[in-house]
N, C-alpha and C positions, 0 to 999 in steps of 0.2 A: 611042502608048499613053500615057495620062496617069498621073500619080503616084497618083491615086485608084484607077485600074484596076490598077496594080502592087500597091498595098497590098491591094486586095481579092483579087488572085490569090495573094499570099503568105498571106493569111488562109485562103483555100480550101485551099492546100497544107498549111497547119498542121492544118486540120480533117481533111483526108484522112489525114495522118500520125497523127492522133489515134485512128485505128482501133487501139485499145489492145490490150494483151495480154489484158485482161479480155474484150473482145469476141471476140478470136481464140479464147480458151479456151472461151467459150460456144459459138462456132461448131463447134469441135472436139467438144465434148460432144454437141451436137445431131447431128453426123455419126456419132459413135459410137452414139448412141441409135438412129439410123436403121439402123445396121448390125447391131444385135443379132439380128434375125431370121435373118441369114445367118451367125451365129457358127459353126455346124457346117461350113459350106462354107469359111469363112475359116480356121478351125483346121486343117481337112484340107489346104487349099492351103498353109498355112505348114509343115505336116508334110512335104509334097512338096518345098517350097522347101529345107528342111533336108536331105532325102535327096539331092536333086539337087546341092546345094552340096557335101555331103560326098563324093559320087562324083566330082564335077568337081575337087575339091581333090586327089584321089589320082591323077588322070590324068598330071600331069607326073612324079610319082615312078615310076609304072608305065612311062611312056615311057622314062625314064632306065634302068630295069631292063632293058627290051628292048634298048636300045642297048648296055648293059653286057654282057649275055649274048650279044649278037650280035657285037660288035666287040672289046670290051676283054678280057673273060674268057669266051671261047667255051664255051658249055654249052647244047647243043641242048634238053635236057629243061627246063632252067630258063628258056630263052628262050621255048619254047612255053607254059610255065606263065605267064610274064609277059605274053605276048600274050593269052592267054585272060583273065587278070585285067584287062588293059587294055580288051579288048572288052566285058567284063562291066561295068566301071565306066562306059565310054562309053554302053553301052546303058541302064544304070540311070539315068544322068544324063539321057539323052534322053527316056526314058519319064516320069520324074518331072517333068521340065521341061514336057512336053506336058500332063500331068494338072494340074500347078500352073496353067499358063496357062488351061486350060479352066475350072477352078474359080474363078479370079480373074475371068475374063470373065463367068461366070454371076453371081457375087456383085456385080460392078460393074453389070451390066445390071439386076439387081433393085434395087440402091441407086438407080440412075438413075430407075427407075419410081417409087419412093417419093418422090424429090425432085421429080420432075415433077408428081406428084399434089398434093404440098404447095404447090408454086408455082402450079399451076392453081387450087387451092382459094383461095389467097391472092388471085389475080387476080379470082376470082368475088366476093370480099368487098369489092372496091373500089367506090367510088361512081361514078356515071355520068360525072362530070366528069373522073375519072382517065383515061378512055378518050378524052375530047376533047383532053386535054393530051398524050397519048402516042400515037404512031403504032401502029396495030394490027399492021402488018408487023414492026415492031421488037419488039413484045411477043411475037409468035409466034416470031420468030427466037431471042429470048432464052429462051423456054420450051423450044425444041428443042435449042439448043446449050449453054447454061450447065450444065445437069446433066451432059451428056456430057463437057465439058471438065473439070469439077470431078472427076467420077468417074475419068476417065482419068489425071489427074495424081496423085490420091491412090493409085490402083492401082499406077501405075508407080513412084512414089517409095517406097512401102512395100515393094514387091517388091525393088527394087534395094538399098535399105538393108538389109533382112534377109538377102538372098542374099550381099551383100558381107561382112557381118559374120560369117556362118556360114563362108564360104569362108576368110576371114582367120583365124578361130579354128582351122579345120581345118589350114590351112597352117602356122600356128605350132605346132599340136599334133602335127604329123607329126614323129616322131623323126628327127633328122638325124645318122645315124651314118655317118661316112665309111668307105668300103670301101677296103681296101688295093689299090693299083694294081700290077698285075703286067704287066710288059712282055713280050710274046711276040716273040721274035726268030726 
């Protein structure tokens, strides 16, 4: 590799790194604009993320209550009550997680369709020479895979971010009051 080739490679790396915050912000604004038609779906999905996260955050506390009333401070009625609450929390968490997943999948599929249509329209606007320079198979592959990869990554990252924040807030918000330990001999 010659010095000139190294210099041109460094220049290319700097140009790629020049994908500035401004361009990133513009891309995010465009994605948000494309997601506006699915706002009711996304809002409902976030509601179910919150409900599932709250229910999941209480599962460890309720499990501790079951163990407490079963082994440490035996109380059959309280133990059955805690088991019932634990089953309800697990059920609510499971149902809400399923609904959330379905709604996000639907919103993601609709976003992918809109992105593919824009991409295909952009390809149709290209001059004939563009298709001579670019392999048709590569263009077809990009048209089918890029929107899916983009949508899946956005969907996954937003869900994980929101779920973890809600669960963390619920965990911190759960009152931690120690119960007195009674040893049974």
